[in-house]
C-alpha positions in Angstrom: -14.4 -25.9 -63.8 -14.7 -28.1 -60.8 -18.2 -29.5 -60.4 -19.9 -30.5 -57.2 -21.6 -33.8 -56.3 -25.2 -33.2 -56.8 -27.4 -36.2 -57.2 -27.0 -39.9 -56.3 -25.0 -41.7 -58.9 -23.2 -38.6 -60.2 -19.6 -37.7 -59.4 -17.9 -34.3 -59.4 -15.9 -33.0 -62.4 -12.7 -33.3 -60.2 -13.6 -36.9 -59.2 -14.0 -37.8 -62.9 -10.6 -36.2 -63.6 -9.0 -38.2 -60.8 -10.6 -41.4 -62.0 -9.4 -40.7 -65.5 -5.9 -39.8 -64.4 -5.8 -43.1 -62.4 -6.2 -44.7 -65.8 -4.1 -42.4 -67.9 -1.2 -42.0 -65.5 0.1 -45.5 -65.2 2.6 -48.1 -66.5 3.0 -46.1 -69.7 4.5 -43.2 -67.8 7.3 -45.4 -66.4 7.8 -48.6 -68.3 6.2 -47.3 -71.5 8.4 -44.2 -71.8 11.5 -46.3 -71.1 10.5 -48.9 -73.6 9.9 -46.3 -76.3 13.3 -44.7 -75.7 15.0 -48.2 -75.5 13.7 -49.3 -78.9 13.1 -46.0 -80.8 15.9 -43.9 -79.3 15.6 -40.5 -77.5 13.6 -39.1 -80.4 10.7 -41.2 -79.3 10.1 -38.8 -76.4 9.7 -35.9 -78.8 7.0 -37.7 -80.8 5.2 -38.7 -77.6 4.8 -35.0 -76.7 3.7 -34.2 -80.3 1.0 -36.9 -80.0 -0.1 -35.4 -76.7 -0.9 -32.1 -78.4 -3.2 -33.9 -80.9 -4.4 -36.2 -78.1 -5.7 -33.3 -76.1 -8.1 -32.4 -78.9 -9.2 -36.0 -79.3 -9.8 -36.3 -75.5 -11.9 -33.2 -75.6 -14.1 -34.6 -78.5 -14.7 -38.0 -77.0 -15.3 -36.8 -73.4 -17.7 -34.1 -74.6 -19.6 -36.6 -76.6 -19.7 -38.9 -73.6 -21.4 -36.1 -71.6 -23.8 -35.2 -74.4 -25.1 -38.8 -74.9 -24.9 -40.2 -71.4 -28.0 -41.8 -69.8 -29.2 -42.9 -66.5 -28.8 -46.6 -65.6 -30.4 -47.3 -62.2 -29.1 -44.7 -59.8 -26.0 -43.7 -61.9 -25.3 -41.8 -65.0 -23.4 -44.0 -67.5 -21.8 -43.2 -70.8 -18.9 -43.8 -73.0 -18.1 -45.1 -76.5 -21.1 -47.4 -77.1 -23.5 -44.9 -75.7 -22.5 -42.1 -78.1 -22.1 -44.4 -81.0 -25.7 -45.6 -80.6 -27.3 -42.2 -79.9 -25.0 -40.0 -81.9 -24.5 -42.1 -85.0 -27.6 -44.3 -84.7 -25.6 -47.5 -85.2 -26.7 -49.9 -82.5 -24.7 -52.8 -84.0 -21.5 -50.9 -84.0 -22.2 -49.8 -80.4 -22.6 -53.4 -79.3 -19.2 -54.3 -81.0 -17.6 -51.3 -79.2 -19.0 -52.3 -75.9 -17.9 -55.9 -76.3 -14.4 -54.8 -77.4 -14.2 -52.5 -74.3 -15.2 -55.4 -72.0 -12.5 -57.7 -73.6 -9.8 -55.1 -73.5 -10.3 -53.7 -70.0 -11.5 -57.0 -68.4 -9.0 -59.4 -70.0 -6.2 -57.9 -72.1 -5.1 -54.6 -70.5 -5.0 -55.6 -66.7 -2.2 -58.0 -67.3 0.1 -55.2 -68.4 -0.4 -53.4 -65.1 0.2 -56.4 -62.8 3.1 -57.6 -64.9 5.0 -54.4 -64.3 4.1 -54.2 -60.7 5.5 -57.8 -60.2 8.7 -57.2 -62.1 9.5 -53.9 -60.5 9.0 -55.5 -57.1 11.3 -58.3 -58.1 14.0 -55.8 -58.9 13.6 -53.6 -55.9 12.8 -56.3 -53.2 13.9 -59.5 -54.9 10.3 -60.7 -54.4 9.1 -63.6 -56.5 6.6 -62.5 -59.1 4.0 -65.1 -58.0 4.0 -63.8 -54.5 3.6 -60.2 -55.6 0.9 -61.4 -57.9 -1.1 -62.9 -55.1 -0.8 -59.8 -52.9 -1.9 -57.4 -55.7 -4.7 -59.8 -56.8 -6.0 -60.0 -53.2 -6.0 -56.2 -52.7 -7.6 -55.6 -56.1 -10.4 -58.1 -55.2 -11.2 -56.3 -52.0 -11.5 -52.9 -53.8 -13.6 -54.0 -56.8 -16.0 -56.0 -54.7 -16.7 -52.8 -52.7 -18.6 -51.1 -55.5 -18.2 -48.1 -57.7 -18.4 -45.5 -55.0 -15.5 -47.0 -53.2 -13.5 -47.1 -56.4 -14.1 -43.4 -57.0 -13.2 -42.6 -53.3 -9.9 -44.6 -53.5 -8.9 -43.1 -56.8 -9.8 -39.6 -55.7 -7.5 -39.8 -52.7 -4.5 -41.7 -54.2 -4.0 -40.1 -57.6 -3.1 -36.5 -56.6 -0.4 -37.8 -54.2 0.8 -40.3 -56.7 1.3 -37.9 -59.6 2.7 -35.0 -57.5 5.1 -37.2 -55.6 6.5 -38.7 -58.8 6.8 -35.4 -60.6 8.5 -33.8 -57.5 11.2 -36.5 -57.5 11.7 -36.1 -61.2 12.1 -32.4 -60.8 14.7 -33.0 -58.0 16.7 -35.3 -60.4 16.4 -32.7 -63.2 17.5 -29.8 -60.9 20.5 -31.8 -59.7 21.5 -32.3 -63.3 20.3 -29.0 -64.7 23.5 -28.6 -66.7 22.5 -31.6 -68.7 19.1 -30.2 -69.8 20.4 -28.4 -73.0 22.2 -31.5 -74.1 19.1 -33.6 -73.5 16.9 -31.3 -75.6 19.4 -31.3 -78.4 19.6 -35.1 -78.2 15.9 -35.6 -78.3 15.3 -33.2 -81.2 18.3 -34.5 -83.3 17.2 -38.0 -82.7 13.6 -37.3 -83.6 14.5 -36.0 -87.0 17.3 -38.4 -87.7 20.2 -35.9 -87.6 22.0 -37.5 -84.7 25.0 -39.5 -85.6 24.0 -42.5 -83.6 20.2 -42.5 -83.9 19.9 -41.1 -87.4 19.0 -44.5 -88.9 16.1 -45.1 -86.6 13.9 -42.0 -87.1 11.1 -44.3 -88.3 11.3 -46.3 -85.1 11.4 -43.1 -83.0 8.1 -42.0 -84.6 6.5 -45.4 -84.4 7.4 -46.0 -80.8 6.7 -42.5 -79.7 3.2 -42.6 -81.2 2.6 -46.2 -79.9 3.6 -45.5 -76.3 1.9 -42.1 -76.2 -1.4 -43.8 -77.1 -0.7 -46.5 -74.5 0.1 -43.8 -71.9 -2.7 -41.3 -72.3 -5.1 -43.5 -74.3 -6.5 -40.4 -76.1 -8.7 -41.7 -78.9 -9.2 -45.1 -77.4 -12.1 -43.7 -75.3 -10.8 -44.8 -71.9 -11.6 -41.4 -70.3 -15.2 -41.3 -71.7 -16.6 -43.6 -69.0 -15.6 -41.5 -66.0 -16.4 -38.3 -68.0 -20.0 -39.3 -68.5 -20.6 -39.8 -64.8 -19.5 -36.2 -63.9 -22.0 -33.6 -62.9 -21.5 -30.4 -65.0 -23.8 -27.8 -66.5 -22.3 -28.1 -70.0 -20.5 -31.1 -71.8 -17.6 -28.9 -73.0 -16.6 -28.3 -69.4 -15.8 -32.0 -68.9 -14.2 -32.1 -72.3 -11.7 -29.4 -71.3 -11.0 -31.1 -68.0 -10.2 -34.4 -69.9 -8.0 -32.6 -72.4 -6.0 -31.1 -69.5 -5.5 -34.7 -68.2 -3.7 -35.5 -71.4 -1.2 -32.8 -70.8 -0.7 -33.9 -67.2 -0.1 -37.4 -68.3 2.2 -37.0 -71.3 3.6 -33.5 -71.3 4.5 -33.5 -67.6 4.8 -37.1 -66.3 6.1 -38.8 -69.4 8.5 -35.9 -70.2 9.8 -36.0 -66.6 10.5 -39.8 -66.9 12.2 -39.5 -70.2 14.3 -36.6 -69.1 15.5 -38.5 -66.1 16.5 -41.5 -68.3 18.3 -39.4 -70.9 20.2 -37.0 -68.6 21.6 -40.0 -66.6 22.5 -41.9 -69.7 20.2 -44.8 -68.8 18.9 -45.7 -72.2 19.5 -48.4 -74.7 22.7 -47.6 -76.4 24.7 -50.6 -77.5 28.3 -50.5 -76.1 31.5 -51.6 -77.9 31.1 -55.0 -76.3 27.6 -55.3 -77.9 25.8 -55.0 -74.5 22.9 -52.8 -73.4 21.9 -51.5 -70.0 19.5 -54.4 -69.6 22.3 -56.9 -70.4 24.4 -55.4 -67.5 21.5 -55.6 -65.0 20.4 -59.2 -64.9 16.8 -60.0 -64.1 15.4 -56.6 -65.0 12.7 -56.6 -67.7 13.3 -54.1 -70.5 11.4 -50.9 -69.9 11.2 -50.5 -66.1 14.9 -51.1 -65.9 15.8 -47.8 -67.5 13.7 -45.7 -65.1 14.9 -47.7 -62.0 18.6 -47.4 -63.0 18.2 -43.7 -63.8 17.0 -43.0 -60.2 19.5 -45.3 -58.8 22.3 -43.2 -60.3 21.0 -40.2 -58.4 19.7 -41.8 -55.2 21.8 -44.9 -54.6 19.8 -47.7 -52.9 16.6 -45.8 -53.3 15.9 -45.6 -57.0 14.6 -49.1 -57.7 12.5 -49.1 -54.5 10.9 -45.8 -55.3 10.0 -46.8 -58.9 8.5 -50.1 -57.5 6.3 -48.2 -55.1 5.3 -45.5 -57.7 4.6 -48.2 -60.3 2.4 -50.0 -57.8 0.4 -46.9 -57.1 0.1 -46.0 -60.8 -0.8 -49.4 -62.0 -3.1 -50.4 -59.1 -5.2 -47.3 -59.5 -5.3 -48.0 -63.2 -6.7 -51.4 -62.5 -9.4 -49.7 -60.4 -10.3 -47.5 -63.3 -10.3 -50.6 -65.7 -12.9 -52.2 -63.5 -15.2 -49.2 -63.7 -14.8 -49.0 -67.5 -15.5 -52.7 -68.0 -18.5 -52.7 -65.8 -19.9 -49.6 -67.5 -19.6 -51.5 -70.8 -21.4 -54.5 -69.2 -24.2 -52.1 -68.1 -24.7 -51.2 -71.7 -24.9 -54.8 -72.9 -26.8 -56.3 -70.1 -30.0 -55.1 -68.3 -32.2 -56.2 -65.5 -31.4 -59.3 -63.5 -28.7 -60.2 -66.0 -26.5 -57.2 -65.2 -25.4 -58.1 -61.6 -24.5 -61.6 -62.8 -22.6 -60.3 -65.8 -20.7 -57.7 -63.7 -19.7 -60.4 -61.1 -18.5 -62.8 -63.8 -16.5 -60.0 -65.4 -14.9 -59.0 -62.1 -13.9 -62.5 -61.3 -12.4 -62.9 -64.7 -10.5 -59.6 -64.3 -9.1 -60.7 -60.9 -7.8 -63.9 -62.5 -6.2 -61.9 -65.3 -4.5 -59.7 -62.8 -2.7 -62.7 -61.4 -2.0 -64.2 -64.8 -0.3 -61.0 -65.9 2.0 -61.0 -62.9 3.6 -64.3 -63.9 3.3 -64.2 -67.8 6.1 -63.3 -70.2 6.7 -59.6 -71.2 6.3 -60.2 -75.0 2.9 -61.9 -74.5 1.5 -59.3 -72.1 2.6 -56.2 -74.0 1.6 -57.8 -77.3 -2.0 -58.5 -76.3 -2.3 -55.1 -74.7 -1.3 -53.3 -77.9 -3.7 -55.4 -80.0 -6.6 -54.6 -77.7 -5.9 -50.8 -77.6 -5.4 -50.7 -81.4 -8.6 -52.5 -82.1 -10.8 -50.3 -79.9 -8.9 -47.2 -81.0 -9.7 -47.7 -84.7 -13.4 -48.2 -83.9 -13.5 -45.0 -81.8 -11.5 -42.8 -84.0 -13.6 -43.5 -87.1 -16.8 -42.7 -85.1 -15.3 -39.5 -83.8 -14.7 -38.3 -87.4 -18.3 -38.8 -88.3 -19.4 -37.0 -85.1 -17.1 -34.0 -85.4 -20.0 -31.7 -86.4 -21.7 -32.4 -83.1 -18.5 -31.6 -81.2 -18.2 -28.4 -83.1 -21.8 -27.3 -82.2 -21.2 -28.0 -78.5 -17.9 -26.1 -78.4 -19.3 -23.1 -80.3 -22.2 -23.0 -77.9 -19.9 -23.1 -74.9 -17.6 -20.4 -76.3 -20.6 -18.1 -77.1 -21.9 -18.3 -73.5 -18.5 -17.8 -72.0 -18.0 -14.7 -74.1 -21.4 -13.4 -72.8 -20.2 -13.8 -69.2 -22.5 -16.7 -68.4 -22.0 -20.0 -66.7 -22.6 -22.2 -69.8 -25.8 -24.3 -69.8 -26.4 -27.0 -72.3 -29.7 -27.1 -74.1 -29.4 -29.7 -76.9 -32.8 -29.0 -78.5 -31.7 -25.4 -79.4 -28.6 -26.8 -81.1 -30.5 -29.4 -83.0 -28.8 -32.3 -81.2 -31.0 -35.4 -80.7 -30.6 -38.3 -78.3 -29.2 -36.2 -75.4 -31.9 -37.5 -73.0 -30.0 -36.8 -69.8 -30.2 -33.1 -70.7 -33.9 -32.8 -71.5 -36.6 -31.5 -69.3 -37.9 -35.0 -68.6 -34.7 -35.8 -66.7 -33.4 -32.5 -65.3 -30.0 -32.3 -63.8 -29.4 -30.2 -60.7 -26.1 -28.9 -62.2 -28.0 -27.4 -65.1 -30.6 -25.9 -62.9 -27.9 -24.5 -60.6 -26.2 -22.8 -63.5 -29.5 -21.3 -64.8 -30.1 -19.9 -61.3 -26.6 -18.4 -61.1 -27.1 -16.8 -64.5 -30.4 -15.3 -63.4 -28.9 -13.9 -60.2 -26.1 -12.4 -62.2 -28.5 -10.8 -64.6 -30.6 -9.4 -61.7 -27.5 -8.0 -60.1 -26.5 -6.3 -63.3 -29.9 -4.7 -63.7 -29.9 -3.6 -60.1 -26.5 -1.9 -60.6 -27.6 0.1 -63.5 -28.5 3.8 -62.8 
């Protein structure tokens, strides 16, 4: 499934996965999971996993469409929500709204959530003032984004695998050291999810609501966040990248989020009100709700190390997410602006984003999380409605991919044969080397089969 870099402006399927994971695996996996459990109880973790199963299908649909309707902008292939709305639905006005919403969300609303959690986790671990951490993060971010798209891809490609594997490894260590608690954790999660637990029975609605809410924030399936990196990948068939992106949902929520939630629950570090009317956050002054539960969970197993590790992991998660946000927002800008106006628009957008990164590090928790949820919700509604109308196209692409796989071929996408219009990047006028390579491989295979016949 791994593609290879073929032409200037394209990235490999693995690089697209890494860039998407840098966006999916982030604050939601640490602070988001903890917040969901804190407010909705342990059952919220169950509903997060359920949402991931549905989210995988959604991620496949939107990423496949991003590949089908991508187009070449300068030396790069670009695509995403506005591109497939315009070409797949033929609704230019709605595509413009989607692109504008994307720019606002990823250029102004969402970045603050990332920098806020970096600053607050550093304050807990190192007692560093949030404004100082904000300056450091903002400075580093400015250096990266002003280096251009290729550097963004290179940084994400190198950091993400170590980031995800390191965090999961530590979580597994915690789980192994407390393996006797696993059956109890599973029972607690399931009973809380369906309202049968004696303590959490009255908040089953909150468990569902917060599980769904933070699952969307964590893996952003349905919001279209992964479509921008997906469109830039070089593959011979759109469904290949759709499958890769669906896999990223399972990495994000089923593995990383479940590991975080299990750590919190098996160490008892979640929001249960004591007889004195206090919660964990009440007993740990200065810790913002959310990150606190993950940091204290690790602290109980690795004294003196837990808060520091979470701060470092959160920095890596959130910082690479910011890098992906820059790529997404500039791709939306490329859709809205053309010619000489594009470089100016991108530079203004990047400067605004840099400013928002600093603002998020010193703003209040309620404000930052609130505006983030509003932004994701708005874009999510637009995208999901469009996906419903474009489901027949997704079905055609998947059926074509399955047919070729059953025939033992390396699937090649030919939109004209499927009756799909607007897929200009896949037509003969703009041939892609990945498609040509797949065709050549299929011919070699057929020749070999004929030569082997008696």
